[in-house]
Structures are given as C-alpha cells and as structure tokens.
C-alpha positions in Angstrom: 147.2 108.4 100.7 147.1 109.6 97.1 147.4 108.0 93.6 150.9 108.2 92.2 150.6 108.0 88.5 147.9 110.6 87.7 148.3 114.3 87.8 144.9 115.1 89.3 146.4 115.3 92.8 149.4 117.5 92.0 147.8 120.9 92.0 148.4 121.8 88.3 145.0 123.4 87.9 145.7 125.8 90.9 149.1 126.5 89.5 147.7 127.4 86.1 145.2 129.9 87.6 148.0 131.3 89.8 150.2 131.9 86.8 147.5 134.0 85.1 146.7 136.0 88.2 150.2 136.7 89.4 152.4 137.0 86.3 151.9 140.8 86.4 149.1 140.4 83.8 145.9 142.5 84.0 142.4 141.2 84.3 141.9 142.5 80.8 144.6 140.1 79.7 142.9 137.3 81.5 139.7 138.2 79.6 141.6 138.2 76.4 142.8 134.6 77.1 139.3 133.4 77.8 137.2 135.4 75.1 137.5 135.5 71.3 139.9 138.2 70.1 138.7 141.5 68.7 139.5 142.6 65.2 142.5 144.9 65.9 142.3 147.4 68.7 144.8 147.4 71.6 141.9 147.6 74.2 138.9 145.3 74.0 136.1 147.3 72.3 132.4 147.0 73.1 131.6 145.3 69.8 133.0 144.6 66.3 135.1 147.5 64.8 133.1 149.9 62.6 134.0 153.1 60.7 134.1 156.2 63.0 131.3 158.1 61.3 128.9 155.2 61.2 127.3 153.8 64.4 127.2 150.1 64.8 124.1 148.4 63.5 122.1 146.3 65.9 121.6 143.5 63.2 123.1 143.0 59.8 120.8 144.3 56.9 119.2 141.6 54.9 119.1 142.3 51.1 115.9 142.2 49.2 117.3 139.8 46.6 119.9 137.1 47.1 123.4 138.0 45.9 124.5 136.8 42.5 127.5 135.0 44.0 127.6 133.2 47.4 129.7 135.1 49.9 132.6 133.5 51.8 132.4 133.1 55.5 134.5 135.7 57.4 137.9 134.5 58.2 138.8 133.8 61.9 141.3 136.5 63.0 144.7 135.1 64.0 145.3 134.8 67.8 147.6 137.5 69.1 151.1 136.4 70.2 151.3 135.3 73.8 152.6 138.0 76.1 156.2 137.6 77.2 157.7 139.0 80.4 161.3 139.4 81.4 162.5 137.1 84.2 164.7 138.8 86.8 165.1 135.9 89.2 164.2 132.1 89.5 163.9 130.5 92.9 163.2 126.9 94.0 161.7 126.4 97.5 159.9 123.7 99.3 157.2 124.8 101.6 156.5 121.1 102.4 159.1 118.5 102.9 162.9 118.7 102.8 164.7 120.0 99.7 168.3 119.0 99.5 170.9 120.2 97.0 170.3 117.1 94.8 166.6 117.6 94.4 167.0 121.4 94.0 169.4 120.7 91.1 167.0 118.3 89.5 164.4 121.2 89.4 166.8 123.6 87.9 167.8 121.0 85.3 164.2 120.3 84.4 163.0 123.9 83.8 163.7 126.2 80.9 162.9 129.5 82.6 166.1 131.4 83.1 167.0 134.9 84.6 167.6 137.4 82.0 165.3 135.7 79.5 161.7 136.1 78.7 159.0 133.6 79.6 155.3 133.0 79.0 152.4 131.4 80.7 152.8 128.4 78.4 156.5 128.1 79.2 155.9 128.1 82.9 153.2 125.4 82.6 155.7 123.3 80.6 158.3 123.8 83.4 155.8 122.6 85.9 155.1 119.5 83.8 158.9 118.9 83.4 159.4 119.1 87.2 156.6 116.6 87.6 158.2 114.4 85.0 161.3 113.9 87.1 159.2 111.8 89.4 160.5 113.1 92.6 157.8 115.6 93.5 154.2 115.3 94.7 153.2 118.9 94.0 154.7 121.8 92.0 153.6 125.4 91.8 155.1 128.4 89.9 154.4 131.8 91.5 155.4 135.0 89.6 156.0 138.3 91.4 156.7 141.7 89.9 160.0 143.3 90.9 161.7 146.6 89.8 164.0 144.5 87.5 161.4 142.1 86.1 159.4 139.1 87.3 160.7 136.8 90.0 159.5 133.2 89.4 159.3 130.9 92.5 158.9 127.2 92.0 157.3 125.8 95.1 157.8 122.0 95.2 156.8 119.3 97.5 159.4 116.5 97.5 158.3 112.9 97.9 159.3 111.2 101.1 162.1 108.7 101.4 160.9 105.2 100.3 160.9 103.0 103.4 159.1 99.9 102.2 157.2 98.3 99.4 154.4 95.8 100.1 151.8 94.0 98.0 148.2 93.1 98.6 146.2 90.5 96.7 149.2 88.5 95.4 149.3 84.7 96.0 152.0 83.8 93.5 154.4 86.6 93.7 157.3 85.7 96.1 158.2 88.4 98.6 161.8 88.0 97.6 161.0 89.1 94.1 159.3 92.2 95.3 162.2 93.1 97.6 164.8 92.4 94.8 162.9 94.6 92.4 162.8 97.7 94.7 166.0 97.2 96.7 167.9 100.0 94.9 165.0 102.4 95.5 164.5 101.8 99.3 166.3 104.5 101.3 166.1 106.9 98.4 163.7 109.7 97.6 160.6 108.1 96.2 160.6 108.5 92.4 157.4 107.8 90.6 159.2 106.9 87.3 161.4 104.4 88.9 158.5 103.0 90.9 156.5 102.6 87.8 159.4 100.7 86.1 159.5 98.4 89.1 155.8 97.8 88.8 156.3 97.0 85.1 159.0 94.5 86.1 156.7 92.7 88.5 154.0 92.5 85.7 156.6 91.1 83.4 157.5 88.5 86.1 153.9 87.3 85.9 153.7 87.4 82.1 156.9 85.4 81.6 155.3 82.6 83.6 152.1 82.6 81.7 150.0 84.8 84.1 149.0 87.2 81.4 146.0 88.7 83.3 148.0 89.7 86.4 148.6 93.4 86.8 149.3 96.0 89.5 145.8 97.6 89.7 146.6 100.4 92.2 149.7 102.0 93.8 149.4 104.1 97.0 151.9 105.8 99.2 151.9 107.3 102.7 153.6 110.4 103.9 156.0 108.3 105.8 157.3 106.6 102.6 155.5 103.3 102.6 154.1 102.1 99.2 151.4 99.5 98.8 150.9 97.7 95.5 147.4 96.2 95.0 147.7 93.2 92.6 145.0 91.5 90.7 146.3 88.2 89.4 143.4 87.1 87.2 141.4 84.8 89.4 139.1 82.4 87.6 135.5 82.8 88.7 134.0 80.1 86.5 134.8 77.8 83.6 132.0 77.3 81.1 131.6 75.3 77.9 129.9 76.7 74.8 128.8 75.1 71.6 128.4 71.5 72.8 125.1 70.0 71.8 125.7 66.4 72.7 128.9 66.3 74.8 128.3 66.8 78.5 130.1 69.8 80.1 132.1 67.7 82.5 133.8 65.8 79.7 135.4 69.1 78.7 135.9 70.7 82.1 137.6 67.7 83.6 140.3 68.0 81.0 141.1 71.5 82.2 143.6 71.6 84.9 142.8 75.2 85.7 139.9 75.4 88.2 137.6 78.2 89.6 139.5 80.0 92.3 142.8 79.4 90.6 144.9 82.0 88.7 144.5 82.1 84.9 147.7 80.9 83.1 148.1 81.1 79.4 150.5 78.1 79.2 148.3 75.9 81.3 145.1 76.7 79.3 146.9 75.9 76.0 147.8 72.5 77.3 144.2 72.1 78.5 142.8 73.0 75.1 145.2 70.5 73.5 143.8 67.8 75.7 140.3 68.8 74.9 141.0 68.7 71.1 142.8 65.3 71.5 139.5 63.8 72.7 138.8 63.6 68.9 135.2 64.5 69.2 135.4 68.2 68.2 136.1 69.9 65.0 137.5 72.9 66.7 138.3 74.1 70.2 138.7 77.8 71.1 138.8 80.1 74.1 137.4 83.5 75.1 137.5 85.4 78.4 134.8 87.3 80.0 134.5 89.5 83.1 133.0 87.8 86.2 130.5 89.2 88.5 133.5 90.3 90.5 135.2 92.8 88.1 138.6 91.6 89.3 137.8 88.0 88.2 137.5 86.3 84.9 135.2 83.8 83.3 136.9 81.2 81.0 134.6 80.1 78.1 135.8 77.1 76.2 134.2 77.1 72.8 133.8 73.8 71.0 132.4 72.7 67.7 131.3 69.1 67.7 131.8 66.7 64.8 130.1 63.5 63.7 131.4 60.7 65.9 129.4 57.7 64.5 129.9 55.6 61.4 128.5 52.5 59.8 130.0 50.5 56.9 129.0 47.3 55.2 130.3 45.2 52.4 130.1 41.8 50.7 132.2 39.6 48.5 133.3 36.2 47.4 136.6 34.5 47.7 138.1 31.0 47.2 138.6 30.5 50.9 135.3 31.4 52.4 132.9 31.6 49.4 130.4 34.4 49.9 131.0 36.6 52.9 129.8 39.9 54.3 131.3 42.6 56.6 129.7 45.1 58.9 131.4 47.8 61.0 129.6 50.0 63.6 131.6 52.7 65.5 130.6 55.4 67.9 133.3 57.5 69.7 131.1 59.7 71.9 128.5 57.3 73.3 125.9 59.2 75.2 128.0 62.4 75.1 130.4 60.8 77.6 133.4 60.4 75.2 133.0 56.6 75.5 133.9 54.5 72.5 132.1 51.4 71.3 132.7 49.4 68.2 131.6 46.2 66.5 133.3 44.6 63.5 131.8 41.5 62.0 132.9 39.3 59.1 130.8 36.3 58.3 130.2 33.6 55.7 129.4 30.0 55.2 132.9 28.9 56.6 133.6 31.4 59.3 132.3 34.1 61.7 134.8 36.6 63.0 134.0 39.6 65.2 135.4 42.1 67.6 133.2 44.0 70.1 135.1 46.7 72.0 134.3 49.3 74.6 136.6 52.1 75.9 136.1 54.7 78.5 139.2 56.9 78.5 138.4 58.4 81.9 136.0 56.6 84.2 133.6 59.2 85.5 134.2 60.3 89.1 137.7 58.9 89.2 140.3 61.6 90.2 143.2 59.7 88.8 142.0 59.7 85.1 141.7 55.9 85.1 140.8 54.4 81.7 139.0 51.1 80.9 139.2 49.1 77.7 137.6 45.8 77.2 136.8 43.6 74.2 135.4 40.2 73.1 136.9 38.8 70.0 137.1 36.0 67.5 140.1 36.7 65.2 141.8 34.8 62.4 145.0 35.8 60.5 147.9 34.0 58.8 150.6 32.9 61.3 153.9 34.5 60.3 155.7 32.1 62.6 154.8 29.3 60.2 155.0 30.9 56.8 157.5 30.3 54.0 159.9 27.5 53.1 157.2 25.2 51.6 156.4 24.0 55.1 152.9 24.4 56.5 149.7 22.4 56.8 148.6 20.0 54.1 145.1 20.8 52.8 143.7 17.3 51.9 141.1 19.0 49.7 143.5 20.8 47.4 146.7 18.7 48.0 148.7 21.9 48.6 150.7 23.0 51.6 149.4 26.3 53.0 150.4 28.6 55.8 148.2 27.9 58.8 145.9 30.5 60.3 145.9 31.5 63.9 142.3 31.6 65.3 142.1 33.4 68.6 138.8 33.5 70.6 138.8 35.3 73.9 138.3 38.5 75.9 140.4 41.1 77.7 140.3 44.0 79.9 142.9 46.8 80.5 143.0 49.6 83.1 145.4 52.5 82.7 146.2 55.8 84.3 148.8 58.6 84.0 151.3 58.8 86.9 152.4 62.4 86.0 152.8 64.5 82.8 155.3 62.0 81.3 154.6 58.6 82.8 151.6 56.3 82.3 151.0 52.8 83.6 148.5 50.1 82.6 147.5 46.6 83.8 145.0 44.0 82.8 144.2 40.4 81.9 143.4 38.4 78.8 142.1 34.9 78.2 142.0 33.3 74.8 142.0 29.9 73.1 144.3 29.4 70.1 143.8 27.0 67.2 145.9 26.5 64.0 143.6 26.0 61.1 143.5 25.8 57.3 141.2 28.0 55.2 138.4 25.5 55.5 138.6 25.7 59.3 140.2 22.2 59.9 142.4 22.2 63.1 146.0 21.0 63.2 148.4 20.1 65.9 151.5 19.6 63.6 152.7 20.8 60.3 153.2 18.6 57.2 156.7 17.6 58.5 155.4 16.6 61.9 156.6 19.6 63.8 154.3 20.7 66.6 152.1 23.8 66.1 150.6 23.9 69.6 152.2 23.4 73.0 149.5 21.3 74.6 149.6 18.6 71.9 145.9 19.1 71.2 144.2 21.3 68.6 143.4 24.0 71.1 145.7 25.8 73.5 144.3 27.9 76.4 146.3 31.0 77.5 145.6 33.3 80.4 147.8 36.4 80.6 148.4 39.0 83.4 149.7 42.1 81.6 151.4 45.3 82.7 153.1 48.2 80.9 154.9 51.4 81.7 155.5 54.3 79.3 157.4 57.5 79.6 156.6 60.0 76.7 158.4 63.4 76.3 157.6 63.9 72.6 156.6 67.4 71.5 153.9 65.9 69.2 152.7 62.3 69.4 151.8 62.2 65.7 154.7 64.0 64.1 157.4 64.2 66.8 160.5 66.4 66.2 162.1 66.2 69.7 161.8 64.2 72.8 161.8 60.5 73.5 159.5 57.5 74.3 160.4 54.6 76.6 158.1 51.6 76.8 158.4 48.6 79.0 155.8 45.7 79.0 155.4 42.3 80.7 153.1 39.5 79.8 152.8 36.8 82.3 151.1 33.6 81.2 149.8 31.7 84.2 148.6 28.1 84.5 145.3 29.1 86.1 142.7 28.7 83.3 145.6 28.1 80.9 147.9 25.4 79.7 151.3 27.1 80.0 153.4 29.3 82.2 155.9 31.8 80.7 157.1 35.3 81.1 157.7 37.8 78.2 159.3 41.2 78.9 159.9 43.7 76.1 161.6 47.2 76.1 161.5 49.8 73.4 163.2 53.3 73.3 162.8 56.0 70.6 164.7 59.3 70.4 163.9 62.2 68.2 166.5 64.9 67.3 165.6 68.1 65.4 167.7 68.7 62.3 167.9 71.4 59.6 170.3 70.1 57.0 168.1 70.6 53.9 167.3 74.0 52.5 163.6 73.3 52.5 161.3 72.3 55.4 163.4 74.2 58.0 162.1 73.4 61.5 160.4 70.2 60.4 163.3 67.8 59.8 164.0 65.1 62.3 166.5 62.3 62.9 164.8 59.4 64.7 166.3 56.4 66.4 164.5 53.3 67.8 165.8 50.2 69.6 163.6 47.4 70.9 164.5 44.1 72.6 162.5 41.2 74.1 162.8 37.6 75.3 160.7 34.8 76.8 161.3 32.7 79.9 159.5 29.4 80.4 157.4 27.1 78.2 156.8 29.1 75.0 154.1 28.1 72.5 155.7 28.4 69.0 153.0 30.8 67.7 153.9 33.3 70.6 157.5 33.6 69.5 158.9 36.9 68.1 158.8 37.3 64.3 161.1 39.6 62.3 160.4 41.1 58.9 157.7 43.4 57.7 156.6 47.0 57.7 156.5 47.3 61.4 159.6 45.3 62.0 162.6 45.0 59.6 161.6 46.6 56.3 162.8 45.1 53.1 161.7 41.6 54.2 158.2 40.0 53.8 156.2 39.6 57.0 158.0 37.1 59.3 160.5 36.0 56.7 163.6 37.2 58.4 163.4 35.1 61.5 161.4 33.6 64.4 163.0 33.5 67.9 162.6 33.3 71.6 164.5 36.6 71.8 165.0 39.5 69.4 166.5 43.0 68.9 165.6 45.6 66.3 167.5 48.8 65.7 166.2 51.5 63.3 167.2 55.0 62.2 165.1 57.4 60.0 165.6 60.9 58.6 162.3 62.5 58.0 161.7 65.7 56.1 158.7 67.5 54.4 158.6 67.6 50.6 155.5 69.7 50.1 152.3 70.0 52.1 151.0 67.4 53.0 153.7 65.0 51.7 156.9 64.1 53.4 159.7 61.7 52.8 161.9 59.4 54.9 165.2 57.6 54.5 165.6 54.6 56.8 167.7 51.6 57.8 166.5 48.7 59.9 168.5 45.9 61.4 167.0 42.9 63.3 168.3 39.7 64.8 166.8 36.8 66.8 170.0 36.7 68.9 170.7 33.1 68.0 167.4 32.0 69.6 165.6 30.4 66.6 166.4 26.8 67.7 165.0 27.5 71.2 161.5 27.7 69.8 159.4 24.6 70.0 159.6 22.8 66.6 162.3 25.3 65.4 159.9 26.8 62.8 162.4 29.3 61.6 165.2 26.8 61.0 162.8 24.3 59.3 161.7 27.1 56.9 165.2 28.5 56.2 164.9 31.9 57.8 168.3 33.5 58.3 167.6 35.1 61.7 169.4 38.4 61.1 169.4 40.9 58.4 169.5 44.6 57.3 166.9 46.5 55.3 167.0 50.0 53.9 165.0 52.3 51.7 163.0 55.4 51.1 159.4 56.2 52.2 156.6 58.7 51.6 154.4 60.1 54.3 151.0 61.7 53.5 149.3 63.5 56.3 145.6 62.7 56.7 142.9 63.1 59.3 143.7 59.5 60.4 147.4 60.2 60.8 150.4 59.8 58.5 149.8 57.3 55.7 153.1 55.4 55.2 154.5 53.9 52.0 158.0 52.4 52.3 160.0 51.1 49.4 162.7 48.8 50.9 165.5 46.4 49.9 167.6 44.1 52.0 171.2 42.8 52.1 170.1 39.1 52.1 169.4 39.1 48.4 165.6 38.5 49.0 163.0 40.3 46.9 162.4 44.0 47.7 159.2 45.0 49.4 156.7 47.7 49.4 155.1 48.3 52.9 151.9 50.2 53.7 150.9 51.4 57.1 149.0 54.0 59.1 151.3 56.1 61.4 155.0 56.1 61.7 156.8 52.8 62.5 158.0 54.4 65.8 
C-alpha cells in the first residue's frame, strides 16, 4: 500500500538524479549545477580568476589604514543559462502495468518536450510533474539517451490499477449508499488520484452539510489490485467539560447538552445546546471551544460560561386610603445552591391585610431522564374582580356609603409537573386548592352585590375550589421572545371537583398563534412579522360567577378597560398584529382585536355583565411601541374601540401573544 496524495512515493528524486546523469551532460556540468559559478571561464578554474602575470594570493592584503570610503560588497555573478539539448525522439513506455492508447495519449498531452525542439533539465522535471498531475500514474521517470541525431527521452510510467472498490473505515454515520454513489463513475476505470480526491472532498462536504464539521478523510490507501480504503475520523467527543462556573454545578450545564461523550460532534446540535444553556438565565455569556483529547482523533468540548448575579432583594413602604400604612418585601433567588432552582417570596402587609406568595420551581428534577419540572406555591392574593366592575354595581361600603368593586381574595396552594414530549410538544399536569372570598377594601366579606345578585356559588362568604389541571403546548416559533416564523398551539383543561371543594365544572380553552415573516417596509428588513391569534373557551357545569371569562384589557381586547367589554360562560378573541422595528431597541406594532362572549353573558350566575351594561362583543384597534429590555419586550399600546367608549393606554411585559 502507498499514500496517494503525496509525491514522496512517486520516484521524483530518483528521476531528477537520473536526468542529470544521463542527459549527455558531463560530471563537470553536474559540479557546476551544485557549486557556485566561476567568474567567467569555460572550464572551472582552481580558484578566482587573476591576471596572468600575477599569482593568486593566499589571503587578501589588509591595508594599514582604513579606506576613506566604505567599499561595496562584490556583486554575485549571474548564473549561466541552463544547458539545452536537441531532442531527437520522445518515447512513452510502461515497465510496470498496462499502458493503453488512452493513457499513452494523456502522457503525450501532458508533456511539453517535443522531437526537433530543445529541452533542459528543468523542462523534463516539469514534464514529470505534469504527468503526475494527470492523476493516472503512480510513478514517472524520464530517461535521456544520446543518439547520433540528438537525445532520445523515454518517459517510463507506472499506470494506476483499475479501481475495483472503495471502502471506508471508522465511519459510523456515512451510509454505504452515499459512498457507492460518489464513486460509481470511477469504479471500473483506471484509478485517478484527482478524481478520487474530488470524491473524498464530496464525502467531507456530505458530513459538513449535516453539521459534522470535524469529520474528515484522514487517510487514503490503495492496493495493487485496485481496492481503495478511506480512513474516516468523524470527530468523536472524548469528554464534555464546563469552564468558568464558580457556583453552578457542572451537571446543570452538561445535562442541557444533547451531545454526549462517545457521540459525534455536530455544529447544529451544539448550537441548540448552547441556546438551552443560555436560556437557563443564570449566565451572562455562554461560549464554546474545542480541544484535542488524549486520543488525537477525538475532541474535548469545553463549554465556557460566565455567571451572573441571580439573587435580589427589594423592600418598600407606603400609605394609602385603603390599607393605611403598609410595607412590601421581595426576595428572589434563581440559582439556589447552584442547582438552577428558583425560590421567591413576595410579602405585602399592613394593619388591614397580609398578602404573600411563596414559590419554588425546579425546572428539571435532578436524576429524571425526562426533564420533568416542578413548580409549587403557597399564596394569599387579593385583586379587583373584573367580573363585577363597572355600571355602578358592586358592594356597598357601610363606612363610606359608596359602592365599590369587590376584591377577590384567594388563599391556597398549587403544584404543577411538566415535561417535554419532544422538540415541539410539552405537557403539564397538576392540582390547586383555594378558598375564594369577595371583600371590600376594609376586608369585610360579601355574598351578594348591592342589588342582591350572588357573588359566590355556595351562598356563603367563602367558596372552596379544588382543581385538577392539564395542558398541552406545541411550539414551533423560531424565537420565543421575538418570533418571526412558526406557530404556538395551546390547549388547557381545568376540572373543578367536589372533593375538598363546593362545585363541579369543566373549563377547556384553546389558543393558536401564527407568525408570518414580512418585508413590506424599506427598513427593518428581515425583522417584520405579521402575527395572528385566535383563542376560545367555555365552561360546562356549575360555574361560580368570579370564574367566568372577562373581555377587555391589555391582554384581551385592547381599547376597552379591563373586563368592561363582557363577562361570559364562553368567549372568543381574534387578534392580528403587524410588528416592525423602528430603531434599536424600539419597535412598533399595528393591531386589531375582536372579542365576543358568544351570547353567553346571561348564562353566568347573577348575570353580572348584563346587570352592569357590558355589551359582550366589540372591536379594538391601535398602535403600540415595543422596547427591548433584559426582562423582555416592554409593551405600550394606544387603543380605541368601535363602541364609543373611552380610548385606553395599556402597559405590559412581553407580547400579547
């Protein structure tokens, strides 16, 4: 066996010596080629040329005093012209292998030496190189012989064998069919190094197109019977290491990497892996470098991370007419113990109320192969009920004598487990238990509004709800924060059961968003998008009025105040937006929203929407600004409506959909 793409095995050195020795040149000419030239004589003198009457000095005389002007160094004499000889005959023979007419013709076409013309040693060496460059010969020699009419030059070539088969060694990903398809036109023909090399390059391109950028054909060998073996190194991963992490544990990073030791390095896969690592949101920067393994044919993947601060604390205090003096405290840590676990505590307290939310999230339970996540929280929340707002109907505060919108107070706990099903689908399931009370700002509980309409379903001042929950999501967006293509399909089901609770009802909802890239404006090319969203939902069973769907607001139908468009047992909202950048980091959006309760307002206990004069269907439209921030897009929407109600300005974090 011999290497194919080097020239060391082709006999060029021997051919060069042979040229000098046999081109009819004298040994003196050979000495002249190898030694510095003399000053002028036709025959090599014993030393530098001197005048005839003066014998040569052994050493140059040194003057007593230095010359007034520095003398220039002697100029190198020009090399004599290379000797030329007349070519009487050019022959092509093959002392090894079979030389057919086709190959013989390729040799004659490659060389420039012709009968009746002169040639030189350099020209013959160039001819040898040219014959090698055809790719069909394993060895080439040029032998000159003196004849009465001039020099006869014989090119002795060793043709490559007929290519019988091509096989690979070390390849685990390259299909045999691809190898055979690549070389099918070469098999059965005289082996050509150039064509073989192009085939090798084609195989390497096959790897690169699929992301295997470290794969290469490391060695090519052939046998005298025409069999070629390609030794492939695919870029096997020897180890995956994490650098730069001072708090985060290594496995938090490495478990996000789908590539594993023993697998083949893939550029596309590692890019997705690094995106997942960055999405953990505990690193400022994530990078990659590659090193050689202990086995030179393997690679060590080094994932370089720069950690960022993951803890925060905030506190505040104030006074308002509802609660008097109150204070707030927020504690957050998003990399608890270096395990990427998140814990948070938010507290608001005063003389009238104590609200809190204690939450814990583990996005990937350690040791679970299915990437199962856990989220749990204990809460006591209070907010205005947008089911019961507007129309001058609410709860009568005996202290002030005014009717006010009741507040929903929810005390409870919940737990949710989730896991990805594949690259696009994710499922979640969990449970939640809570007690619900309708209160005024002083904390008094109510069962009916000021018109006697029920506020709770149990008839008491406290309802108890126990939910079993499930959701399924399919996400194909190119970017979750600023999508330009793809879609999102969400389906959810809340099942309220009588165990531990007062009511039994089922609430399914479905939402679908589609993102279409556009380039209709002369600026922001490649970042414009047309987005659509449609969502529907309904409730079966005994529905507490505060659990009804509300329409209107920044995350519903813009142009209407929160909950002022309608409250129903069923709903549908359709939205369309055109989003485009203005200047970094500001973007703009044009939008239209349409929502309807599908005629279900009267089916809600106490008909709160009808009592308060909500129209139940309407269209809003407007323009918005988007400002990119580390927290996501900050959203400001200026919206009007077709119902003649006051226009609204809506603020939010993140896109509406």
